VEXDREN-2710 file (C-alpha; in Angstrom, 1 decimal):
% VEXDREN-2710
k/r/px/py/pz
1/MET/-7.1/-26.3/-178.4
2/PRO/-10.0/-24.5/-176.6
3/ALA/-12.6/-23.0/-178.6
4/ILE/-12.4/-19.3/-179.5
5/LYS/-15.3/-17.4/-178.1
6/GLU/-16.7/-14.0/-179.3
7/TYR/-18.6/-11.2/-177.6
8/GLN/-20.3/-8.1/-178.7
9/THR/-21.1/-7.0/-175.3
10/VAL/-18.6/-4.3/-174.4
11/THR/-20.0/-1.9/-171.8
12/ASP/-17.2/0.6/-170.6
13/ILE/-14.0/2.0/-171.4
14/SER/-11.7/3.9/-169.0
15/GLY/-8.2/4.7/-170.3
16/PRO/-6.4/1.5/-171.8
17/LEU/-9.1/-0.6/-170.0
18/MET/-12.5/-2.4/-171.4
19/MET/-15.2/-4.1/-169.8
20/VAL/-17.1/-7.0/-171.5
21/GLU/-20.2/-8.6/-169.6
22/MET/-21.9/-11.8/-170.2
23/VAL/-18.5/-13.8/-170.8
24/ASP/-18.5/-17.4/-169.9
25/LYS/-15.0/-19.2/-168.3
26/ALA/-12.9/-16.2/-169.1
27/LYS/-9.4/-16.7/-166.9
28/TYR/-7.1/-14.1/-165.6
29/GLY/-4.0/-13.5/-167.8
30/HIS/-5.5/-14.8/-170.9
31/ILE/-5.2/-12.9/-173.9
32/VAL/-7.8/-11.4/-176.1
33/ASP/-8.1/-9.9/-179.7
34/ILE/-10.5/-6.8/-180.2
35/GLU/-11.9/-6.5/-183.8
36/LEU/-12.8/-3.0/-184.6
37/GLY/-15.6/-1.7/-187.0
38/ASP/-13.1/-0.8/-189.7
39/GLY/-11.7/-4.6/-189.5
40/SER/-8.6/-3.7/-187.6
41/ILE/-7.1/-6.1/-185.0
42/ARG/-5.8/-4.7/-181.1
43/HIS/-4.8/-7.1/-178.7
44/GLY/-5.3/-7.1/-174.7
45/GLN/-5.1/-9.2/-171.6
46/ILE/-7.4/-10.1/-169.1
47/LEU/-7.0/-8.1/-165.6
48/GLN/-10.1/-9.4/-163.7
49/VAL/-12.7/-11.8/-163.9
50/GLU/-16.0/-11.3/-161.5
51/ASN/-18.8/-13.6/-162.3
52/ASP/-19.7/-12.7/-166.2
53/LYS/-17.6/-9.5/-166.2
54/VAL/-14.4/-9.1/-167.6
55/LEU/-11.9/-6.5/-167.3
56/PHE/-8.8/-6.4/-169.9
57/GLN/-6.0/-3.9/-171.0
58/VAL/-5.8/-3.1/-174.3
59/PHE/-1.5/-3.1/-175.5
60/GLU/-2.5/-0.4/-178.2
61/GLY/-4.7/1.9/-176.3
62/THR/-8.5/2.3/-176.6
63/ARG/-8.6/5.6/-178.7
64/GLY/-10.9/5.2/-181.6
65/ILE/-12.9/2.2/-180.5
66/ASP/-16.5/2.2/-180.8
67/VAL/-18.2/-0.2/-178.2
68/ASN/-21.1/-1.0/-180.3
69/LYS/-19.0/-2.0/-183.4
70/SER/-16.4/-4.1/-181.4
71/THR/-16.0/-7.7/-181.3
72/VAL/-13.9/-9.4/-178.4
73/ARG/-12.3/-12.7/-179.0
74/PHE/-11.2/-14.7/-176.1
75/LEU/-8.2/-16.7/-177.2
76/ALA/-8.1/-18.8/-174.1
77/LYS/-4.3/-18.7/-173.6
78/PRO/-1.6/-16.5/-171.8
79/LEU/0.8/-14.2/-173.4
80/GLU/3.4/-16.4/-174.8
81/LEU/6.9/-15.7/-176.3
82/ASN/8.4/-17.9/-179.3
83/VAL/11.6/-19.2/-178.3
84/SER/14.7/-21.0/-180.1
85/PRO/18.4/-20.5/-180.3
86/ASP/17.5/-18.0/-183.1
87/ILE/16.8/-15.5/-180.5
88/LEU/20.3/-14.5/-180.0
89/GLY/21.5/-11.3/-182.0
90/ARG/17.8/-10.2/-182.2
91/VAL/15.7/-7.0/-181.5
92/PHE/12.0/-7.6/-180.5
93/SER/9.3/-5.2/-179.5
94/GLY/8.1/-4.9/-175.7
95/LEU/5.6/-7.4/-176.7
96/GLY/8.2/-9.9/-178.2
97/GLU/7.5/-9.0/-182.0
98/PRO/10.7/-8.8/-184.1
99/LYS/11.6/-5.2/-184.8
100/ASP/14.9/-5.5/-186.5
101/ASP/13.7/-6.2/-190.0
102/GLY/14.6/-10.1/-189.5
103/PRO/12.4/-13.1/-189.9
104/ALA/9.7/-14.3/-187.5
105/ILE/11.2/-16.8/-185.1
106/ILE/10.1/-20.3/-186.0
107/PRO/9.4/-21.7/-182.3
108/GLU/11.3/-24.2/-180.9
109/LYS/8.7/-23.8/-177.8
110/ARG/5.9/-21.2/-176.9
111/LEU/6.4/-20.2/-173.1
112/ASP/4.1/-18.4/-171.0
113/ILE/5.9/-14.9/-170.0
114/ASN/4.2/-15.3/-166.5
115/SER/6.7/-17.7/-165.2
116/LYS/6.7/-18.5/-161.4
117/PRO/9.6/-17.1/-159.4
118/ILE/12.3/-19.8/-158.5
119/ASN/11.3/-22.0/-155.7
120/PRO/13.9/-21.0/-152.5
121/PHE/14.2/-24.6/-151.9
122/ALA/15.6/-25.3/-155.6
123/ARG/17.8/-22.5/-155.5
124/ASN/21.8/-22.8/-155.7
125/TYR/23.7/-20.1/-153.4
126/PRO/25.4/-17.4/-155.7
127/ASN/29.2/-18.0/-155.7
128/GLU/30.7/-17.2/-158.9
129/PHE/32.7/-14.0/-159.9
130/ILE/31.2/-11.9/-163.0
131/GLN/33.9/-9.6/-164.4
132/THR/32.1/-6.6/-165.8
133/GLY/35.6/-4.6/-166.7
134/ILE/34.4/-1.6/-164.3
135/SER/36.9/-1.3/-161.4
136/THR/34.0/0.2/-158.9
137/ILE/32.0/-2.9/-159.3
138/ASP/34.7/-5.6/-159.7
139/GLY/37.1/-4.3/-157.2
140/LEU/34.6/-2.9/-154.5
141/ASN/31.1/-4.3/-155.2
142/PRO/31.5/-7.7/-157.0
143/LEU/28.7/-9.1/-159.0
144/VAL/28.2/-12.8/-158.6
145/ARG/26.5/-15.4/-160.9
146/GLY/22.7/-15.5/-160.0
147/GLN/22.7/-12.3/-157.9
148/LYS/20.5/-9.3/-158.2
149/LEU/22.4/-6.0/-158.1
150/PRO/20.5/-3.0/-159.0
151/ILE/22.1/0.2/-160.5
152/PHE/20.2/3.4/-158.6
153/SER/20.7/6.6/-160.9
154/GLY/19.3/9.7/-161.3
155/ALA/17.8/11.9/-164.2
156/GLY/20.6/13.1/-166.4
157/LEU/23.2/10.4/-165.1
158/PRO/24.9/8.2/-167.3
159/HIS/23.3/5.0/-166.5
160/ASP/22.9/4.2/-170.2
161/GLN/26.4/4.1/-170.8
162/ILE/27.3/2.2/-167.8
163/THR/24.7/-0.6/-168.7
164/ALA/25.9/-0.7/-172.3
165/GLN/29.2/-1.2/-170.9
166/ILE/28.5/-4.3/-168.6
167/ALA/26.4/-5.6/-171.5
168/ARG/29.4/-5.6/-173.7
169/GLN/32.0/-6.8/-171.2
170/ALA/30.4/-9.0/-168.7
171/THR/32.1/-12.5/-168.9
172/ILE/32.5/-15.1/-166.0
173/LEU/36.1/-16.1/-165.3
174/GLY/37.2/-19.8/-165.8
175/GLU/34.0/-20.7/-166.8
176/GLY/33.3/-22.7/-170.1
177/GLY/29.8/-22.4/-170.4
178/ASP/28.1/-20.0/-173.2
179/PHE/27.5/-15.9/-171.8
180/ALA/24.3/-14.2/-173.2
181/VAL/23.0/-10.8/-172.3
182/VAL/19.2/-10.2/-172.3
183/PHE/18.5/-6.4/-172.4
184/ALA/14.8/-5.1/-171.5
185/ALA/14.4/-1.2/-172.2
186/MET/11.1/0.1/-170.6
187/GLY/9.9/3.6/-171.7
188/ILE/13.3/4.9/-172.8
189/THR/13.5/7.5/-175.6
190/PHE/14.3/6.4/-179.6
191/GLU/17.8/8.2/-179.1
192/ALA/18.7/5.8/-176.1
193/ALA/17.2/2.5/-177.7
194/GLN/19.1/3.6/-180.9
195/PHE/22.5/4.0/-178.8
196/PHE/21.9/0.5/-177.4
197/ILE/21.1/-1.2/-180.5
198/ASP/24.2/0.7/-182.2
199/ASP/26.6/0.0/-179.4
200/LEU/25.9/-3.8/-179.3
201/HIS/26.2/-4.2/-183.0
202/GLU/29.4/-2.1/-183.6
203/THR/31.2/-4.0/-180.8
204/GLY/29.8/-7.3/-181.8
205/ALA/28.1/-8.0/-178.6
206/ILE/24.8/-8.3/-180.2
207/GLU/25.8/-11.8/-181.4
208/ARG/25.3/-12.8/-177.7
209/ALA/22.4/-10.7/-176.9
210/VAL/18.8/-10.5/-177.1
211/MET/17.0/-7.1/-176.9
212/PHE/13.4/-6.1/-176.1
213/ILE/12.4/-2.3/-176.7
214/ASN/9.6/-0.7/-175.2
215/LEU/9.8/3.2/-176.1
216/ALA/8.6/6.0/-174.3
217/ASN/5.8/6.7/-177.1
218/ASP/4.5/2.9/-176.9
219/PRO/1.7/2.3/-174.9
220/ALA/2.4/1.9/-171.1
221/ILE/0.4/-1.3/-170.7
222/GLU/3.0/-2.9/-173.1
223/ARG/5.4/-1.8/-170.5
224/ILE/4.0/-4.1/-168.0
225/ALA/4.8/-7.1/-170.3
226/THR/8.5/-6.1/-171.1
227/PRO/10.3/-7.4/-168.5
228/ARG/8.5/-10.8/-168.3
229/PHE/9.0/-11.5/-171.9
230/ALA/12.8/-10.7/-171.2
231/LEU/12.8/-13.0/-168.4
232/THR/10.8/-15.6/-170.5
233/ALA/13.9/-15.5/-173.1
234/ALA/16.5/-15.5/-170.3
235/GLU/15.1/-18.7/-168.6
236/TYR/15.0/-20.2/-171.9
237/LEU/18.4/-19.6/-172.7
238/ALA/19.7/-20.5/-169.1
239/PHE/17.7/-23.6/-168.2
240/ASP/17.2/-25.2/-171.4
241/LEU/20.3/-24.2/-173.4
242/ASP/22.7/-24.0/-170.0
243/MET/23.7/-20.5/-170.8
244/HIS/24.9/-17.9/-168.2
245/VAL/22.4/-15.1/-168.7
246/LEU/22.8/-11.6/-167.5
247/VAL/19.6/-9.7/-167.7
248/ILE/19.6/-6.0/-167.6
249/LEU/16.4/-4.1/-166.8
250/ASN/16.4/-0.2/-167.9
251/ASP/14.3/1.5/-166.4
252/MET/12.3/-0.2/-163.6
253/THR/11.0/3.2/-162.4
254/ASN/9.1/3.4/-165.9
255/TYR/7.8/0.2/-165.4
256/CYS/6.5/1.3/-161.9
257/GLU/4.9/4.4/-163.4
258/ALA/3.0/2.3/-165.9
259/LEU/1.9/0.3/-163.1
260/ARG/0.6/3.0/-161.4
261/GLU/-1.3/4.2/-164.2
262/ILE/-3.1/1.0/-164.8
263/SER/-3.9/0.9/-161.1
264/ALA/-5.2/4.5/-161.3
265/ALA/-7.3/3.4/-164.2
266/ARG/-9.0/0.2/-162.6
267/LYS/-9.6/2.7/-159.3
268/GLU/-7.5/0.9/-157.0
269/VAL/-6.9/2.5/-153.8
270/PRO/-3.5/3.8/-153.8
271/GLY/-0.9/3.3/-151.4
272/ARG/2.5/5.3/-150.9
273/ARG/2.7/8.2/-153.7
274/GLY/0.2/6.8/-155.7
275/TYR/1.7/3.6/-156.4
276/PRO/-0.5/0.1/-155.8
277/GLY/-0.1/-1.5/-152.7
278/TYR/0.9/-4.7/-154.2
279/LEU/4.1/-3.0/-155.9
280/TYR/6.5/-5.0/-153.5
281/THR/4.8/-8.1/-154.5
282/ASP/4.9/-7.2/-158.1
283/LEU/8.4/-6.3/-158.5
284/ALA/9.6/-9.5/-156.4
285/THR/7.6/-11.7/-159.3
286/ILE/10.2/-10.0/-161.5
287/TYR/13.2/-10.0/-159.4
288/GLU/12.8/-13.3/-157.8
289/ARG/13.0/-14.9/-161.4
290/ALA/16.9/-14.4/-161.2
291/GLY/19.4/-17.0/-159.8
292/ARG/20.7/-20.6/-160.0
293/ILE/18.6/-23.9/-159.8
294/LYS/20.1/-26.9/-158.4
295/GLY/20.7/-29.5/-161.0
296/LYS/21.0/-26.9/-163.9
297/LYS/24.1/-25.6/-165.5
298/GLY/22.7/-22.3/-166.6
299/SER/21.9/-19.2/-164.5
300/ILE/20.2/-15.6/-164.8
301/THR/21.9/-12.8/-163.0
302/MET/20.1/-9.6/-162.8
303/VAL/21.0/-5.8/-163.1
304/PRO/17.9/-3.7/-162.8
305/VAL/18.6/-0.1/-163.5
306/LEU/16.1/2.6/-161.9
307/THR/16.2/6.5/-161.9
308/MET/15.5/7.8/-158.2
309/PRO/13.0/11.1/-158.8
310/GLU/14.8/13.7/-157.2
311/ASP/17.7/11.6/-156.5
312/ASP/15.5/10.4/-153.3
313/LYS/16.5/6.8/-152.1
314/THR/13.6/6.6/-149.9
315/HIS/11.3/6.8/-153.0
316/PRO/8.8/3.6/-153.1
317/VAL/10.6/2.1/-156.2
318/PRO/14.5/2.1/-154.9
319/ASP/13.3/1.6/-151.5
320/LEU/11.2/-1.6/-152.4
321/THR/13.9/-2.7/-154.9
322/GLY/16.6/-2.5/-151.9
323/TYR/14.6/-4.7/-149.9
324/ILE/14.4/-7.5/-152.7
325/THR/17.8/-7.4/-154.2
326/GLU/21.2/-8.0/-152.8
327/GLY/22.6/-4.6/-153.0
328/GLN/22.7/-1.6/-154.9
329/ILE/25.2/0.3/-157.0
330/ILE/24.7/4.1/-156.6
331/LEU/25.6/6.9/-158.9
332/SER/26.4/10.3/-157.6
333/ARG/25.5/13.6/-159.2
334/PRO/28.6/15.4/-157.2
335/LEU/30.8/13.1/-158.9
336/HIS/29.4/13.5/-162.3
337/ARG/29.9/17.2/-162.0
338/LYS/33.4/16.6/-161.3
339/ALA/33.6/14.6/-164.5
340/VAL/34.1/11.3/-163.1
341/SER/32.8/8.6/-165.2
342/PRO/31.2/6.3/-164.1
343/PRO/30.3/8.2/-161.3
344/VAL/29.7/5.6/-158.7
345/ASP/29.3/6.5/-155.4
346/VAL/31.4/4.1/-153.6
347/LEU/30.8/4.4/-149.9
348/PRO/26.9/3.9/-150.0
349/SER/27.0/1.2/-152.8
350/LEU/27.0/-2.1/-151.7
351/SER/26.9/-5.8/-153.0
352/ARG/25.9/-8.2/-150.3
353/LEU/27.1/-11.2/-152.0
354/LYS/30.6/-10.0/-152.8
355/ASP/32.3/-12.2/-150.1
356/LYS/31.0/-15.2/-151.9
357/GLY/32.5/-14.7/-155.1
358/ILE/36.0/-13.5/-154.4
359/GLY/39.0/-14.7/-153.1
360/GLU/41.5/-17.1/-154.0
361/GLY/40.6/-19.5/-157.0
362/LYS/38.1/-16.8/-157.9
363/THR/39.7/-13.5/-158.3
364/ARG/42.7/-13.2/-156.1
365/GLU/43.6/-13.8/-152.3
366/ASP/44.2/-10.1/-151.7
367/HIS/40.9/-9.2/-153.0
368/ALA/38.8/-8.8/-149.6
369/ASP/41.7/-7.1/-147.7
370/LEU/41.8/-4.6/-150.6
371/TYR/38.4/-3.3/-150.8
372/ASN/38.3/-3.3/-147.0
373/GLN/41.4/-0.7/-146.9
374/LEU/40.0/1.2/-149.9
375/TYR/36.9/1.7/-148.4
376/ALA/38.5/3.0/-145.0
377/ALA/41.0/5.2/-147.0
378/TYR/38.6/6.9/-149.2
379/ALA/36.1/7.4/-146.5
380/ARG/38.8/9.2/-144.5
381/GLY/39.7/11.3/-147.5
382/LYS/36.0/12.0/-148.0
383/GLU/35.9/13.5/-144.5
384/CYS/39.1/15.7/-145.0
385/GLN/37.8/17.1/-148.4
386/GLU/34.8/18.1/-146.4
387/LEU/36.9/19.6/-143.4
388/ALA/39.1/21.7/-146.2
389/THR/35.8/22.8/-147.7
390/ILE/34.8/24.1/-144.4
391/MET/38.0/25.1/-142.5
392/GLY/40.4/25.7/-145.4
393/GLU/43.1/23.2/-146.3
394/ALA/45.4/24.9/-144.1
395/ALA/44.0/23.8/-141.3
396/LEU/44.4/20.2/-141.9
397/SER/47.1/18.1/-140.5
398/ASP/49.8/16.5/-142.8
399/GLU/48.0/13.0/-142.4
400/ASP/44.7/14.7/-143.3
401/LYS/46.2/16.1/-146.5
402/LYS/47.7/12.7/-147.4
403/TYR/44.3/11.0/-147.0
404/MET/42.5/13.8/-149.1
405/THR/45.2/13.4/-151.8
406/PHE/44.6/9.6/-151.9
407/ALA/40.7/10.4/-152.0
408/ASN/41.5/12.6/-155.2
409/LYS/43.6/10.2/-157.0
410/PHE/41.3/7.6/-156.1
411/GLU/38.3/9.4/-157.8
412/ASN/40.5/10.2/-160.8
413/ARG/42.4/6.9/-161.4
414/TYR/40.2/4.3/-160.0
415/ILE/36.4/5.3/-160.1
416/SER/37.1/7.2/-163.4
417/GLN/37.6/5.2/-166.5
418/ASP/36.6/5.5/-170.0
419/TYR/33.4/3.7/-170.9
420/TYR/35.2/1.6/-173.6
421/GLU/38.0/0.6/-171.1
422/ASN/37.8/-3.1/-170.0
423/ARG/40.0/-3.6/-167.0
424/THR/40.6/-7.2/-165.8
425/VAL/40.0/-7.9/-162.2
426/GLN/43.7/-8.5/-161.8
427/GLN/44.3/-4.9/-163.4
428/THR/41.8/-3.2/-160.9
429/LEU/43.8/-5.3/-158.1
430/ASP/47.1/-4.1/-159.2
431/LEU/45.7/-0.5/-159.4
432/SER/44.5/-0.6/-155.6
433/TRP/48.2/-1.7/-154.6
434/GLU/49.6/1.2/-156.8
435/LEU/47.1/3.6/-155.1
436/LEU/47.6/2.3/-151.4
437/SER/51.4/2.5/-152.0
438/MET/51.6/6.1/-150.9
439/PHE/50.9/4.8/-147.4
440/GLU/53.5/3.3/-145.1
441/ASN/52.9/-0.4/-144.8
442/VAL/52.0/0.0/-140.9
443/GLU/49.2/2.3/-142.0
444/LEU/47.6/-0.4/-144.2
445/LYS/45.8/-1.7/-140.9
446/ARG/43.1/-3.7/-142.9
447/ILE/45.5/-5.9/-144.8
448/ASP/47.2/-9.1/-143.6
449/VAL/50.9/-8.5/-143.3
450/LYS/51.7/-11.4/-145.1
451/LEU/49.6/-10.0/-148.0
452/ILE/51.4/-6.7/-147.9
453/GLU/55.0/-8.3/-148.0
454/LYS/53.8/-10.4/-151.3
455/TYR/52.3/-7.7/-152.9
456/MET/53.2/-4.2/-152.0
457/THR/57.1/-5.2/-151.5
458/SER/57.1/-6.4/-154.9
459/PHE/55.0/-3.6/-156.5
460/ARG/57.5/-1.2/-154.7
461/LYS/60.8/-3.1/-156.0
462/ALA/59.2/-2.8/-159.8
463/LYS/58.7/0.7/-159.2
464/THR/61.9/1.9/-158.4
END
């Protein structure tokens, strides 16, 4: 093990950053211990090395540090996470320390949290359906094993309830492998953190979950490391223990705000809206750690959650996230005001890999035709709703009124469901046929005639 070197040459403190001079052979990403004059220890990570000058961030903050009485120890190793099968069912801090009053993890391995993104050549294509129990996802924007499907939300919208529901209910159909959930919370309130912990405990889902919690009053510096600790745990479960892992990152906007804070403290030239110019690259190092690897049974599927400031989809965080990931689930404030929950805005939402995870042998043969028909009918119904708002319902034709009625029923019965209602994909598809039964068969132009005869005819017979 490399020798630990000590220095008492701290020359500058700026926000959460400290500068030490006359340092020999320091390396980017390695960790340091800072011993204060009163004997207490703080921890940091090296951000920049220039000749004999080293800049590092202090996780606990620099308040109260006296540069003349501080000793910096360079530990010559990166941030690591202790992993073993015992991490399942546990709650950790944003830096991987147990915070559930349980024992310390006896490590089977110590893994560097700064793992590299998966090599594109080594990737397997995502093609297996994950059932979340939420109709707007399973029926219209299916999640596929190995995919990255973010949730775009806004302040005050119920993204916490949706992510908790996904964490409780997500499963892979017809797959014998073990399923696990890794949940990383960044910059959330104590109440929100307790909600997630209590919800997973009460439903028993904690037994297959690993949680990393960084609270709003925890140092912003810690927020930078939290998703990397979570993904390191996910990689161990997926590629060492052959588990299928769902990673939920909530809230990536808080992560990006912390990144902007550190960038400003380092006096870097700002990019869009003050975010660092390398924001895209930094996000990619997180998102691209999800996927499937050739020759490995396990997989990592990722659902990042981000709140859009002022509900602006062109904000740098959702904008860049959309470039890296494979679609988005967008929450709607107007639907939330109408008490539709979860308020998923169906029309702009998209899963770019949905065609790969559905169909005969995966979900059902009618799945693709059904979501195409639902999209078309709902889009027409929304147009009719807008016309009725402007011109009055009396100005609509009978056909327009039918589509408007469909849109209302679709929102109240298909989109809206209880947060503890776990619908199978078959129930979701059957509900689709039920809603479309208000149209004559000739109006269902996006569904194969054979499928209409097979499913709609039998449904109408059963109804009568």
